[in-house]
C-alpha positions as CSV (number, residue, x, y, z in Angstrom):
1,M,135.5,-52.6,34.8
2,N,133.7,-54.0,31.8
3,Q,131.8,-52.0,29.1
4,Q,128.4,-52.6,30.7
5,Q,129.6,-51.3,34.1
6,R,131.3,-48.3,32.4
7,L,128.1,-47.5,30.4
8,L,125.9,-47.8,33.5
9,E,128.0,-45.4,35.4
10,Y,128.2,-43.0,32.4
11,L,124.4,-43.0,32.1
12,R,123.9,-42.3,35.8
13,E,126.3,-39.3,35.5
14,R,124.9,-38.1,32.1
15,P,121.2,-38.7,31.6
16,G,120.1,-38.4,28.0
17,A,123.6,-39.2,26.6
18,S,123.5,-39.9,22.9
19,S,125.0,-42.9,21.2
20,L,127.6,-40.6,19.6
21,E,128.6,-39.3,23.0
22,I,128.9,-42.9,24.4
23,I,131.1,-43.9,21.4
24,R,133.3,-40.7,21.8
25,D,133.7,-40.8,25.5
26,L,133.8,-44.5,26.3
27,G,134.9,-46.0,23.0
28,I,131.9,-48.4,23.0
29,L,131.1,-48.9,19.3
30,N,128.2,-51.3,19.8
31,T,126.1,-49.1,22.0
32,T,122.9,-50.8,21.3
33,G,124.4,-54.2,22.2
34,R,125.6,-52.9,25.5
35,I,122.2,-51.3,26.2
36,S,120.7,-54.7,25.5
37,D,123.1,-56.3,27.9
38,L,122.1,-53.8,30.6
39,R,118.5,-54.5,30.0
40,R,119.1,-58.3,30.3
41,E,120.8,-57.6,33.7
42,G,117.6,-56.0,34.8
43,H,118.3,-52.3,34.3
44,D,115.4,-50.2,32.8
45,V,117.0,-48.2,30.0
46,E,114.8,-45.9,28.0
47,A,115.9,-44.9,24.4
48,R,114.4,-42.0,22.5
49,R,115.3,-40.9,19.1
50,I,115.8,-37.1,19.1
51,E,117.0,-35.2,16.0
52,G,118.3,-38.4,14.5
53,L,120.3,-39.6,17.5
54,F,119.4,-42.1,20.1
55,R,119.6,-40.8,23.6
56,Y,119.5,-43.1,26.7
57,W,118.1,-42.7,30.2
58,L,118.2,-45.0,33.1
59,R,114.7,-45.3,34.6
60,E,115.8,-44.9,38.1
61,P,114.1,-42.4,40.5
62,A,116.9,-39.8,40.4
63,Q,117.3,-40.0,36.7
64,M,113.6,-39.5,36.0
65,E,113.6,-36.4,38.1
66,L,116.4,-35.0,36.0
67,A,114.6,-36.0,32.8
68,L,111.5,-34.1,33.8
69,A,113.3,-30.9,34.9
């Protein structure tokens, strides 16, 4: 499984994961690069800066319901 696939699965399981969590849990140092790769593959990834950290959500129906809760 490559970094994009691991990151995609991670974001599905952990909506709103921060860049630091991604680095810690997946060892992906270039988080923004992998997010860009996912976007190029057609995934809609939302990034928000919250308290100085970037947090990421997949804009998929199930993810959006969790983000609104």
